[in-house]
N, CA, C and O atoms as a GROMACS GRO file, in nm:
protein
  336
    1LYS      N    1   0.969  -1.009   1.072
    1LYS     CA    2   0.969  -0.897   1.068
    1LYS      C    3   0.917  -0.845   1.004
    1LYS      O    4   0.943  -0.725   0.993
    2VAL      N    5   0.800  -0.912   0.913
    2VAL     CA    6   0.639  -0.897   0.858
    2VAL      C    7   0.529  -0.829   0.969
    2VAL      O    8   0.452  -0.733   0.962
    3GLU      N    9   0.566  -0.939   1.082
    3GLU     CA   10   0.440  -0.898   1.222
    3GLU      C   11   0.528  -0.761   1.253
    3GLU      O   12   0.455  -0.672   1.295
    4GLU      N   13   0.662  -0.724   1.242
    4GLU     CA   14   0.727  -0.608   1.353
    4GLU      C   15   0.653  -0.476   1.238
    4GLU      O   16   0.581  -0.395   1.295
    5ALA      N   17   0.671  -0.462   1.101
    5ALA     CA   18   0.663  -0.382   1.006
    5ALA      C   19   0.494  -0.335   1.023
    5ALA      O   20   0.462  -0.216   1.013
    6LEU      N   21   0.379  -0.456   1.052
    6LEU     CA   22   0.285  -0.454   1.043
    6LEU      C   23   0.243  -0.360   1.157
    6LEU      O   24   0.171  -0.261   1.143
    7ILE      N   25   0.312  -0.414   1.298
    7ILE     CA   26   0.259  -0.320   1.370
    7ILE      C   27   0.330  -0.188   1.330
    7ILE      O   28   0.264  -0.084   1.332
    8GLU      N   29   0.447  -0.185   1.297
    8GLU     CA   30   0.494  -0.031   1.302
    8GLU      C   31   0.393   0.068   1.261
    8GLU      O   32   0.346   0.164   1.322
    9HIS      N   33   0.358   0.000   1.082
    9HIS     CA   34   0.264   0.088   1.067
    9HIS      C   35   0.146   0.051   1.041
    9HIS      O   36   0.095   0.089   0.935
   10LEU      N   37   0.076  -0.029   1.128
   10LEU     CA   38  -0.045  -0.035   1.165
   10LEU      C   39  -0.102   0.100   1.272
   10LEU      O   40  -0.182   0.193   1.263
   11SER      N   41  -0.025   0.056   1.352
   11SER     CA   42  -0.047   0.116   1.470
   11SER      C   43  -0.070   0.256   1.528
   11SER      O   44  -0.117   0.287   1.638
   12PRO      N   45  -0.026   0.338   1.422
   12PRO     CA   46  -0.118   0.457   1.410
   12PRO      C   47  -0.219   0.497   1.374
   12PRO      O   48  -0.258   0.612   1.394
   13LEU      N   49  -0.268   0.425   1.325
   13LEU     CA   50  -0.406   0.391   1.284
   13LEU      C   51  -0.542   0.401   1.437
   13LEU      O   52  -0.662   0.417   1.457
   14ALA      N   53  -0.404   0.374   1.514
   14ALA     CA   54  -0.546   0.347   1.621
   14ALA      C   55  -0.535   0.508   1.687
   14ALA      O   56  -0.586   0.531   1.797
   15GLU      N   57  -0.475   0.599   1.620
   15GLU     CA   58  -0.478   0.754   1.666
   15GLU      C   59  -0.594   0.789   1.650
   15GLU      O   60  -0.638   0.848   1.749
   16LEU      N   61  -0.686   0.774   1.544
   16LEU     CA   62  -0.760   0.765   1.472
   16LEU      C   63  -0.888   0.688   1.557
   16LEU      O   64  -0.933   0.579   1.523
   17ASP      N   65  -0.940   0.773   1.687
   17ASP     CA   66  -0.975   0.726   1.787
   17ASP      C   67  -1.154   0.702   1.770
   17ASP      O   68  -1.227   0.621   1.828
   18SER      N   69  -1.189   0.815   1.660
   18SER     CA   70  -1.352   0.859   1.652
   18SER      C   71  -1.379   0.752   1.534
   18SER      O   72  -1.491   0.745   1.482
   19ILE      N   73  -1.271   0.668   1.493
   19ILE     CA   74  -1.356   0.600   1.360
   19ILE      C   75  -1.261   0.464   1.408
   19ILE      O   76  -1.345   0.379   1.438
   20VAL      N   77  -1.167   0.424   1.422
   20VAL     CA   78  -1.108   0.298   1.470
   20VAL      C   79  -1.150   0.279   1.624
   20VAL      O   80  -1.136   0.346   1.726
   21LYS      N   81  -1.211   0.152   1.592
   21LYS     CA   82  -1.205   0.072   1.739
   21LYS      C   83  -1.078  -0.011   1.792
   21LYS      O   84  -1.076  -0.015   1.915
   22GLU      N   85  -0.960  -0.086   1.722
   22GLU     CA   86  -0.884  -0.133   1.735
   22GLU      C   87  -0.786  -0.185   1.640
   22GLU      O   88  -0.830  -0.266   1.558
   23VAL      N   89  -0.651  -0.152   1.634
   23VAL     CA   90  -0.595  -0.228   1.571
   23VAL      C   91  -0.472  -0.343   1.635
   23VAL      O   92  -0.398  -0.322   1.730
   24ARG      N   93  -0.478  -0.448   1.563
   24ARG     CA   94  -0.420  -0.561   1.625
   24ARG      C   95  -0.343  -0.677   1.479
   24ARG      O   96  -0.386  -0.709   1.369
   25VAL      N   97  -0.245  -0.701   1.535
   25VAL     CA   98  -0.125  -0.792   1.463
   25VAL      C   99  -0.132  -0.940   1.485
   25VAL      O  100  -0.176  -0.965   1.598
   26LEU      N  101  -0.108  -1.028   1.426
   26LEU     CA  102  -0.094  -1.142   1.495
   26LEU      C  103   0.026  -1.209   1.393
   26LEU      O  104  -0.008  -1.191   1.277
   27GLY      N  105   0.147  -1.275   1.403
   27GLY     CA  106   0.239  -1.250   1.256
   27GLY      C  107   0.182  -1.179   1.145
   27GLY      O  108   0.120  -1.073   1.151
   28ALA      N  109   0.218  -1.272   1.009
   28ALA     CA  110   0.138  -1.197   0.885
   28ALA      C  111   0.024  -1.127   0.851
   28ALA      O  112   0.016  -1.068   0.744
   29ILE      N  113  -0.093  -1.130   0.960
   29ILE     CA  114  -0.202  -1.105   1.016
   29ILE      C  115  -0.217  -0.944   1.040
   29ILE      O  116  -0.162  -0.902   1.142
   30GLY      N  117  -0.263  -0.882   0.986
   30GLY     CA  118  -0.342  -0.776   1.018
   30GLY      C  119  -0.468  -0.680   1.085
   30GLY      O  120  -0.554  -0.767   1.090
   31VAL      N  121  -0.505  -0.611   1.115
   31VAL     CA  122  -0.643  -0.623   1.127
   31VAL      C  123  -0.656  -0.409   1.153
   31VAL      O  124  -0.556  -0.337   1.163
   32CYS      N  125  -0.799  -0.361   1.157
   32CYS     CA  126  -0.796  -0.292   1.195
   32CYS      C  127  -0.939  -0.266   1.236
   32CYS      O  128  -1.008  -0.255   1.134
   33GLU      N  129  -1.002  -0.254   1.334
   33GLU     CA  130  -1.105  -0.258   1.382
   33GLU      C  131  -1.226  -0.146   1.397
   33GLU      O  132  -1.236  -0.085   1.504
   34MET      N  133  -1.303  -0.125   1.306
   34MET     CA  134  -1.372   0.000   1.315
   34MET      C  135  -1.439   0.028   1.410
   34MET      O  136  -1.402  -0.049   1.499
   35HIS      N  137  -1.556   0.124   1.465
   35HIS     CA  138  -1.668   0.117   1.519
   35HIS      C  139  -1.747   0.076   1.472
   35HIS      O  140  -1.817  -0.007   1.531
   36GLU      N  141  -1.770   0.107   1.362
   36GLU     CA  142  -1.881   0.123   1.267
   36GLU      C  143  -1.866   0.020   1.190
   36GLU      O  144  -1.780  -0.048   1.245
   37GLY      N  145  -1.908  -0.046   1.068
   37GLY     CA  146  -1.964  -0.171   0.991
   37GLY      C  147  -1.949  -0.058   0.856
   37GLY      O  148  -1.949   0.065   0.863
   38LEU      N  149  -1.941  -0.112   0.782
   38LEU     CA  150  -1.947  -0.074   0.614
   38LEU      C  151  -2.059  -0.151   0.582
   38LEU      O  152  -2.073  -0.254   0.649
   39ASP      N  153  -2.170  -0.119   0.470
   39ASP     CA  154  -2.244  -0.176   0.425
   39ASP      C  155  -2.192  -0.232   0.286
   39ASP      O  156  -2.070  -0.223   0.272
   40ARG      N  157  -2.275  -0.300   0.157
   40ARG     CA  158  -2.180  -0.360   0.120
   40ARG      C  159  -2.107  -0.241   0.010
   40ARG      O  160  -2.007  -0.270  -0.056
   41ASP      N  161  -2.164  -0.123   0.005
   41ASP     CA  162  -2.200  -0.033  -0.083
   41ASP      C  163  -1.990   0.008  -0.051
   41ASP      O  164  -1.886  -0.021  -0.110
   42GLY      N  165  -2.020   0.072   0.049
   42GLY     CA  166  -1.912   0.127   0.145
   42GLY      C  167  -1.763   0.050   0.150
   42GLY      O  168  -1.653   0.107   0.148
   43MET      N  169  -1.792  -0.112   0.156
   43MET     CA  170  -1.678  -0.231   0.139
   43MET      C  171  -1.631  -0.207   0.023
   43MET      O  172  -1.513  -0.177   0.005
   44ALA      N  173  -1.748  -0.221  -0.100
   44ALA     CA  174  -1.686  -0.202  -0.240
   44ALA      C  175  -1.567  -0.056  -0.278
   44ALA      O  176  -1.458  -0.050  -0.336
   45ARG      N  177  -1.655   0.046  -0.210
   45ARG     CA  178  -1.602   0.225  -0.237
   45ARG      C  179  -1.471   0.186  -0.150
   45ARG      O  180  -1.370   0.230  -0.205
   46VAL      N  181  -1.453   0.139  -0.070
   46VAL     CA  182  -1.334   0.154   0.019
   46VAL      C  183  -1.218   0.063  -0.039
   46VAL      O  184  -1.111   0.123  -0.048
   47GLN      N  185  -1.217  -0.084  -0.087
   47GLN     CA  186  -1.125  -0.132  -0.134
   47GLN      C  187  -1.109  -0.078  -0.233
   47GLN      O  188  -0.995  -0.031  -0.235
   48ARG      N  189  -1.186  -0.048  -0.356
   48ARG     CA  190  -1.140  -0.030  -0.484
   48ARG      C  191  -1.051   0.128  -0.492
   48ARG      O  192  -0.992   0.176  -0.589
   49GLN      N  193  -1.070   0.196  -0.324
   49GLN     CA  194  -0.982   0.348  -0.352
   49GLN      C  195  -0.805   0.281  -0.315
   49GLN      O  196  -0.694   0.301  -0.367
   50LEU      N  197  -0.866   0.181  -0.178
   50LEU     CA  198  -0.721   0.170  -0.156
   50LEU      C  199  -0.659   0.067  -0.304
   50LEU      O  200  -0.545   0.094  -0.339
   51VAL      N  201  -0.724  -0.031  -0.374
   51VAL     CA  202  -0.640  -0.092  -0.434
   51VAL      C  203  -0.547   0.033  -0.581
   51VAL      O  204  -0.438   0.033  -0.639
   52GLU      N  205  -0.645   0.100  -0.582
   52GLU     CA  206  -0.607   0.257  -0.646
   52GLU      C  207  -0.504   0.285  -0.592
   52GLU      O  208  -0.415   0.303  -0.675
   53GLU      N  209  -0.468   0.300  -0.477
   53GLU     CA  210  -0.350   0.322  -0.411
   53GLU      C  211  -0.256   0.192  -0.405
   53GLU      O  212  -0.152   0.223  -0.346
   54GLY      N  213  -0.255   0.087  -0.437
   54GLY     CA  214  -0.162   0.014  -0.442
   54GLY      C  215  -0.175  -0.154  -0.296
   54GLY      O  216  -0.108  -0.252  -0.267
   55VAL      N  217  -0.300  -0.091  -0.254
   55VAL     CA  218  -0.264  -0.147  -0.067
   55VAL      C  219  -0.389  -0.263  -0.127
   55VAL      O  220  -0.456  -0.250  -0.229
   56TRP      N  221  -0.392  -0.370  -0.035
   56TRP     CA  222  -0.504  -0.446  -0.067
   56TRP      C  223  -0.521  -0.505   0.051
   56TRP      O  224  -0.485  -0.622   0.060
   57LEU      N  225  -0.567  -0.452   0.145
   57LEU     CA  226  -0.726  -0.466   0.247
   57LEU      C  227  -0.812  -0.521   0.243
   57LEU      O  228  -0.892  -0.448   0.184
   58ARG      N  229  -0.874  -0.638   0.275
   58ARG     CA  230  -1.002  -0.710   0.275
   58ARG      C  231  -1.108  -0.633   0.386
   58ARG      O  232  -1.115  -0.665   0.505
   59PRO      N  233  -1.189  -0.522   0.319
   59PRO     CA  234  -1.298  -0.483   0.420
   59PRO      C  235  -1.396  -0.601   0.451
   59PRO      O  236  -1.444  -0.670   0.361
   60PHE      N  237  -1.421  -0.618   0.567
   60PHE     CA  238  -1.536  -0.732   0.617
   60PHE      C  239  -1.579  -0.654   0.782
   60PHE      O  240  -1.517  -0.627   0.884
   61GLY      N  241  -1.764  -0.636   0.719
   61GLY     CA  242  -1.810  -0.546   0.774
   61GLY      C  243  -1.731  -0.449   0.900
   61GLY      O  244  -1.632  -0.384   0.867
   62LYS      N  245  -1.767  -0.445   1.003
   62LYS     CA  246  -1.629  -0.357   1.060
   62LYS      C  247  -1.463  -0.362   1.076
   62LYS      O  248  -1.397  -0.276   1.135
   63LEU      N  249  -1.411  -0.481   1.012
   63LEU     CA  250  -1.265  -0.490   0.991
   63LEU      C  251  -1.229  -0.456   0.839
   63LEU      O  252  -1.286  -0.466   0.730
   64LEU      N  253  -1.093  -0.405   0.893
   64LEU     CA  254  -1.020  -0.439   0.741
   64LEU      C  255  -0.869  -0.526   0.807
   64LEU      O  256  -0.806  -0.507   0.911
   65TYR      N  257  -0.853  -0.617   0.704
   65TYR     CA  258  -0.774  -0.706   0.695
   65TYR      C  259  -0.646  -0.740   0.593
   65TYR      O  260  -0.674  -0.799   0.489
   66THR      N  261  -0.521  -0.708   0.616
   66THR     CA  262  -0.454  -0.744   0.548
   66THR      C  263  -0.315  -0.852   0.591
   66THR      O  264  -0.262  -0.879   0.699
   67MET      N  265  -0.294  -0.886   0.479
   67MET     CA  266  -0.188  -1.003   0.474
   67MET      C  267  -0.075  -0.973   0.364
   67MET      O  268  -0.092  -0.997   0.244
   68PRO      N  269   0.028  -0.924   0.409
   68PRO     CA  270   0.137  -0.891   0.266
   68PRO      C  271   0.173  -1.031   0.196
   68PRO      O  272   0.203  -1.122   0.274
   69PRO      N  273   0.173  -1.057   0.075
   69PRO     CA  274   0.212  -1.128  -0.014
   69PRO      C  275   0.332  -1.157   0.027
   69PRO      O  276   0.431  -1.085   0.038
   70PHE      N  277   0.310  -1.312   0.056
   70PHE     CA  278   0.494  -1.410   0.028
   70PHE      C  279   0.607  -1.410  -0.068
   70PHE      O  280   0.726  -1.416  -0.037
   71ASN      N  281   0.549  -1.400  -0.213
   71ASN     CA  282   0.587  -1.406  -0.322
   71ASN      C  283   0.648  -1.283  -0.366
   71ASN      O  284   0.674  -1.268  -0.486
   72CYS      N  285   0.675  -1.186  -0.274
   72CYS     CA  286   0.753  -1.055  -0.297
   72CYS      C  287   0.833  -1.029  -0.137
   72CYS      O  288   0.828  -1.094  -0.033
   73ASP      N  289   0.890  -0.928  -0.168
   73ASP     CA  290   0.950  -0.873  -0.038
   73ASP      C  291   0.888  -0.742  -0.023
   73ASP      O  292   0.917  -0.631  -0.067
   74GLU      N  293   0.782  -0.793   0.062
   74GLU     CA  294   0.653  -0.646   0.084
   74GLU      C  295   0.734  -0.535   0.184
   74GLU      O  296   0.691  -0.421   0.198
   75LEU      N  297   0.856  -0.584   0.252
   75LEU     CA  298   0.894  -0.460   0.340
   75LEU      C  299   0.998  -0.414   0.219
   75LEU      O  300   1.066  -0.320   0.260
   76GLU      N  301   1.029  -0.447   0.089
   76GLU     CA  302   1.119  -0.338   0.019
   76GLU      C  303   1.040  -0.268  -0.050
   76GLU      O  304   1.059  -0.147  -0.043
   77ASP      N  305   0.929  -0.314  -0.135
   77ASP     CA  306   0.816  -0.263  -0.213
   77ASP      C  307   0.754  -0.151  -0.194
   77ASP      O  308   0.722  -0.070  -0.281
   78GLY      N  309   0.725  -0.138  -0.002
   78GLY     CA  310   0.659  -0.068   0.066
   78GLY      C  311   0.525  -0.084   0.056
   78GLY      O  312   0.443   0.005   0.077
   79HIS      N  313   0.497  -0.216   0.019
   79HIS     CA  314   0.383  -0.242   0.063
   79HIS      C  315   0.332  -0.268   0.215
   79HIS      O  316   0.211  -0.250   0.204
   80VAL      N  317   0.354  -0.295   0.327
   80VAL     CA  318   0.305  -0.225   0.446
   80VAL      C  319   0.331  -0.112   0.484
   80VAL      O  320   0.255  -0.084   0.576
   81GLN      N  321   0.435   0.010   0.450
   81GLN     CA  322   0.408   0.121   0.448
   81GLN      C  323   0.255   0.198   0.379
   81GLN      O  324   0.177   0.270   0.442
   82LYS      N  325   0.249   0.176   0.296
   82LYS     CA  326   0.152   0.218   0.210
   82LYS      C  327   0.029   0.157   0.298
   82LYS      O  328  -0.059   0.242   0.281
   83ILE      N  329  -0.022   0.062   0.379
   83ILE     CA  330  -0.139  -0.008   0.434
   83ILE      C  331  -0.181   0.130   0.560
   83ILE      O  332  -0.293   0.175   0.581
   84GLY      N  333  -0.011   0.186   0.649
   84GLY     CA  334   0.003   0.257   0.748
   84GLY      C  335  -0.044   0.443   0.695
   84GLY      O  336  -0.038   0.534   0.778
   0.00000   0.00000   0.00000
């Protein structure tokens, strides 16, 4: 169920093909790979903006990782929908 939601809501990011190289999902892990990596300041800025939106994505170089929390029903509270 989590994997299906991640696929549904992350897949549209692949349409940003000038920025996004690939979107992939395995189980409860979603990854958005960008063409260009972010420097340390860029990663901090992106993460801060996402947290302000209520989304937790872990930037790591060219990759943005997400793993919805297992201690709540992320499908009900909209966590996965906010990512996409």
